[in-house]
C-alpha positions in Angstrom: 14.3 32.5 -45.8 11.9 30.4 -44.1 14.5 28.7 -41.9 15.7 32.3 -40.5 12.1 33.3 -39.7 11.8 30.2 -37.8 15.0 30.5 -36.0 14.0 34.2 -34.8 10.5 33.2 -33.4 12.3 30.1 -31.6 14.9 32.6 -29.9 11.8 35.0 -29.1 9.9 32.6 -27.5 13.0 31.3 -25.6 13.6 34.7 -24.2 10.3 35.7 -23.2 8.5 32.3 -21.8 11.1 29.7 -21.0 14.1 31.5 -19.2 11.8 33.3 -16.7 10.0 29.5 -16.0 13.2 28.0 -15.5 14.4 30.9 -12.8 11.3 30.4 -11.2 11.6 26.5 -10.9 15.2 27.0 -9.5 15.6 30.3 -7.4 12.2 31.3 -6.5 11.2 27.6 -5.5 13.8 27.5 -3.2 12.9 30.9 -1.5 9.3 29.5 -1.3 10.7 26.5 0.6 12.8 28.5 2.9 9.6 30.7 3.6 7.2 27.5 4.3 9.9 25.9 6.7 9.9 29.2 8.7 6.1 29.5 8.7 5.9 25.7 10.0 8.5 26.7 12.8 6.5 30.0 13.4 3.3 27.8 13.9 5.0 24.9 16.3 5.9 27.2 19.2 4.4 25.6 22.0 7.0 23.0 22.6 10.0 25.6 22.1 10.2 29.2 22.5 6.6 29.6 23.8 7.2 27.1 26.5 9.9 28.7 27.7 8.3 32.2 27.9 5.8 30.6 30.2 8.2 29.1 32.2 9.9 32.6 32.5 6.7 34.5 32.7 5.5 32.5 35.9 9.1 31.7 37.4 8.0 33.1 40.7 4.6 31.0 40.6 6.7 27.6 39.4 9.3 28.2 42.3 6.5 28.7 44.8 4.7 25.4 43.6 8.1 23.7 43.5 8.9 24.6 47.1 5.5 23.8 48.3 5.6 20.5 46.5 9.0 19.5 48.2 7.6 20.2 51.7 4.4 18.5 51.1 5.9 15.3 49.5 8.3 15.3 52.2 5.8 15.7 55.1 3.4 13.2 53.5 6.0 10.6 52.9 7.1 10.6 56.4 6.4 7.7 59.0 3.3 9.5 60.3 1.4 9.0 57.0 3.3 6.3 55.2 4.2 3.2 57.8 8.0 2.3 56.7 8.7 -1.2 55.9 11.7 -3.4 56.6 12.7 -6.3 54.4 14.1 -9.6 55.1 14.9 -12.3 52.7 15.9 -16.1 52.9 17.4 -17.7 49.8 17.2 -21.8 49.4 17.4 -24.4 47.1 15.2 -27.5 46.9 16.7 -31.1 47.1 16.6 -33.3 44.0 15.2 -36.5 45.7 12.1 -36.7 47.9 12.1 -40.5 48.8 14.5 -41.6 51.5 14.3 -45.3 50.7 14.8 -45.1 47.0 18.0 -43.0 47.5 19.4 -45.0 50.7 17.9 -48.4 50.4 16.9 -49.2 46.6 19.3 -51.4 44.5 18.3 -49.4 41.1 20.8 -46.4 41.5 20.1 -45.4 37.8 16.7 -44.1 38.7 17.6 -42.6 42.0 19.1 -39.1 42.5 22.0 -38.0 44.8 20.7 -37.1 48.3 22.8 -34.1 48.3 22.3 -32.6 44.6 20.3 -29.5 44.3 17.0 -29.7 42.6 15.8 -28.5 39.2 13.4 -26.4 37.8 10.6 -28.9 38.5 11.5 -29.0 42.0 11.8 -25.1 42.4 8.4 -24.8 40.8 7.1 -27.5 43.3 8.3 -25.5 46.4 6.9 -22.0 44.8 3.5 -23.8 44.7 3.9 -25.0 48.2 5.1 -21.6 49.7 1.9 -20.1 48.1 -0.2 -22.6 49.8 -2.8 -21.8 52.6 -0.9 -24.3 54.8 2.1 -22.0 55.2 -0.1 -18.9 55.1 -2.5 -20.0 58.0 0.3 -21.2 60.1 2.2 -17.8 59.8 -1.1 -15.9 60.6 -1.9 -17.9 63.5 1.5 -18.0 65.2 2.0 -14.2 64.6 -1.6 -12.9 65.2 -1.4 -11.0 62.1 -4.9 -10.0 62.2 -4.1 -7.8 64.7 -0.9 -7.1 63.7 -2.0 -5.7 60.6 -4.9 -3.6 62.6 -7.8 -5.6 61.0 -10.7 -5.3 62.8 -11.8 -8.5 63.9 -15.8 -7.6 63.5 -15.0 -6.6 59.8 -17.3 -8.1 57.0 -14.1 -8.7 54.9 -11.5 -9.1 57.5 -10.1 -12.6 56.0 -10.0 -11.0 52.4 -8.1 -7.8 53.9 -6.0 -10.2 55.8 -5.3 -12.4 52.9 -4.5 -9.4 50.9 -2.0 -7.8 53.3 -0.4 -11.2 53.5 0.2 -11.6 49.8 1.5 -7.9 49.5 4.1 -8.3 52.3 5.2 -12.0 51.5 6.8 -12.4 48.2 8.3 -15.9 46.8 10.0 -15.8 43.5 12.5 -18.1 41.7 15.8 -16.4 41.1 17.8 -16.7 38.0 20.0 -19.4 39.6 17.2 -21.7 40.0 17.1 -20.8 43.8 13.7 -19.8 45.8 13.8 -16.3 47.4 11.8 -15.6 50.1 11.0 -11.6 51.0 8.8 -10.6 53.9 8.2 -6.8 54.4 6.9 -5.6 57.7 7.1 -2.4 59.9 9.1 -4.3 62.8 12.3 -5.4 61.4 12.9 -8.1 63.7 9.5 -9.4 63.0 10.3 -9.4 59.4 13.3 -11.3 60.0 11.6 -14.0 62.2 8.6 -14.7 59.9 11.0 -15.0 57.0 12.8 -17.7 58.5 9.8 -19.4 59.8 8.4 -19.6 56.3 11.7 -21.1 55.2 11.6 -23.4 58.2 7.8 -24.5 57.4 8.8 -25.3 53.8 10.3 -28.7 55.2 7.5 -29.4 58.0 4.8 -28.7 55.2 6.4 -31.2 52.5 7.0 -33.9 55.2 3.5 -33.5 56.5 2.1 -34.0 53.1 4.5 -36.9 52.4 3.9 -38.6 55.7 0.3 -38.7 55.0 0.8 -40.9 52.0 3.6 -42.8 53.1 2.0 -44.0 56.4 -1.0 -45.2 54.4 1.5 -47.1 52.0 3.1 -48.5 54.8 0.0 -49.8 56.5 -1.1 -51.5 53.3 2.5 -53.0 52.6 2.6 -54.0 56.6 -0.7 -55.9 56.4 0.0 -58.0 53.2 3.6 -58.5 54.8 1.9 -59.9 58.1 -0.6 -62.0 56.2 1.9 -63.5 53.8 4.1 -64.5 56.8 1.1 -65.9 58.4 0.3 -68.1 55.7 3.9 -69.3 55.4 3.8 -70.1 59.0 0.5 -72.2 58.4 2.0 -74.0 55.3 5.3 -74.9 57.3 2.7 -76.4 60.2 1.2 -78.3 57.7 4.4 -79.6 56.6 5.5 -80.5 59.8 2.0 -82.6 60.5 3.2 -84.5 57.1 6.8 -85.3 58.1 5.1 -87.1 61.5 3.3 -89.1 59.1 6.9 -90.0 57.7 6.6 -87.7 54.4 9.8 -85.8 54.3 10.9 -85.9 50.5 8.4 -87.1 48.4 10.5 -87.7 45.1 13.8 -89.3 47.1 11.7 -91.7 49.4 9.4 -92.6 46.6 12.4 -93.9 44.3 14.1 -95.5 47.6 10.9 -97.3 48.6 10.4 -98.8 45.1 14.1 -99.8 44.7 14.2 -101.5 48.2 10.7 -103.2 47.3 12.2 -104.7 44.2 15.2 -105.8 46.2 12.9 -107.6 48.9 10.7 -109.2 46.5 13.6 -110.8 44.7 14.7 -112.2 48.1 10.9 -113.0 49.0 10.9 -111.3 52.3 7.0 -111.0 52.8 7.6 -109.0 56.0 9.8 -106.5 54.7 7.6 -106.1 51.7 4.7 -105.7 53.5 6.5 -102.7 55.6 7.3 -101.1 52.4 4.3 -101.3 51.0 2.5 -99.7 54.0 5.2 -96.7 53.8 4.4 -96.7 49.9 0.8 -96.3 50.9 1.2 -93.5 53.3 3.6 -91.8 50.9 0.9 -92.1 48.2 -1.6 -90.6 50.4 0.3 -87.5 51.8 2.9 -87.1 49.1 0.5 -84.8 47.1 -0.3 -82.4 49.6 3.4 -82.7 50.4 4.5 -81.7 47.0 1.8 -78.8 46.6 2.7 -77.4 50.3 6.5 -77.6 49.4 6.2 -75.6 46.0 3.9 -73.2 47.3 5.8 -72.5 50.6 8.8 -71.8 48.4 7.0 -69.5 45.9 5.6 -67.7 49.1 8.9 -67.5 50.6 10.0 -65.8 47.5 7.3 -63.3 47.5 8.3 -62.8 51.2 11.5 -61.7 50.5 10.6 -59.1 47.9 7.5 -58.0 49.8 10.1 -57.6 53.1 12.3 -55.1 51.1 9.2 -53.0 49.9 8.2 -53.0 53.7 11.5 -51.8 55.1 11.4 -48.9 52.4 7.8 -48.0 53.3 8.8 -48.0 56.9 11.6 -45.8 56.5 9.6 -43.6 54.5 6.8 -43.5 57.1 9.2 -43.1 60.0 11.9 -41.3 59.1 12.6 -37.6 57.2 15.2 -35.7 55.7 15.5 -31.9 55.0 13.9 -30.7 51.5 16.0 -27.4 51.4 19.6 -26.3 51.4 19.4 -22.9 53.0 21.9 -20.6 51.4 21.0 -17.3 53.3 18.9 -16.8 56.3 17.0 -13.6 57.1 18.4 -11.2 59.4 17.1 -7.8 61.2 17.3 -5.2 58.7 19.1 -1.7 59.8 17.6 0.2 56.9 13.7 0.7 55.7 13.2 -0.4 52.3 9.8 1.5 51.8 9.0 4.0 50.9 11.9 5.7 49.2 11.4 9.3 50.4 13.7 11.2 48.1 12.1 9.6 44.8 8.8 10.3 46.2 9.7 14.0 46.7 11.6 14.2 43.3 8.8 12.7 41.3 6.1 14.9 43.2 8.0 18.0 42.5 8.4 17.5 38.8 4.9 16.2 38.5 3.8 19.2 40.3 5.8 21.6 38.1 4.7 19.9 34.9 0.9 20.2 35.8 1.7 23.9 36.4 2.9 24.7 33.3 0.4 22.9 31.4 -2.2 24.8 33.5 -0.7 28.2 33.1 -0.4 27.6 29.3 -4.0 26.8 29.0 -5.1 30.0 31.1 -2.9 31.9 28.5 -4.5 30.2 25.7 -8.0 31.1 26.7 -7.1 34.4 27.6 -5.6 35.3 24.4 -2.1 36.0 25.5 -0.7 33.0 24.1 -2.1 33.9 20.5 -0.8 37.4 20.8 2.6 36.1 21.6 2.4 33.5 18.5 1.5 36.5 16.2 4.1 38.6 17.6 6.9 35.8 16.8 5.5 35.3 13.5 5.7 38.8 12.5 9.2 39.2 13.7 10.3 36.1 11.7 8.6 37.7 8.7 
């Protein structure tokens, strides 16, 4: 009996409480999620429906603004407002070696690079640094009178700053992906741009040669002084040996051995006259033999040094007097037929889209502050509900 009462109580609770809860969790929860998603879509109208509504509402205004933007951007991107620039480029490779003597005259071939070999990253970076130096910049400015060409007032307080800024913006030097150096020059005169680009490429050689010659000439003078000094010392020692030879000292070791042998023979024979004659010669040899040996050995050492110094002298002379090109020119600059800057169509497109975008934002803000946008959102929300 008690079990039947419990069973009836359980069935009553299940029917009246648990079943409605399960139905809510399954079916009503799905409806609730759909409703929330709809509300979220309603509360995010600005980037979708309302945006298109603003474009549609102000289509005439936007059309007029677009036409005006096209006309104005086409006018202000013209040559009267923006000076057209023409581009000319030179592409070159640096050489692998800088010393002529080490490549052509040195006996150590392992440490010298081929004179016809292209340079690597190190030589390319060095060339870029030289291209950006004031040596090349000042020569170009002086030769082509860029102060007047760029319309910079000579009495301006910052005329050199303006000039250098113009130069840096119109002369571009960079390394290509193939380890070459590209020289690019922009100018309103296409022929002048080509001439200046080729001139910069030629100035690389002359600038490198000038810097290297300055050091090579000093090194050559140092070697030359030592070379001449050693030659004079050798000549002085040879003259001293000539004087000693006049006293009969020609070869100390062989003469000494021969005189002693002959003296022993004459003493055995008892030839007093010959003995005195040989003794006189041995006295002379003893007196001048030491200086003779010292001079002879020093002269032999100096001649070896002179041979080595002469090789260095010849190498230094070649480096100081001769020069080789330091670049392989791949492309030379030519007169451009079409301007590079400005890109007129790009300016028109960007200006037009920017004007339309700004206009849409302004119209949206106007509708928002006037309350019209809020009414449209509420209306849309009510339609969704």
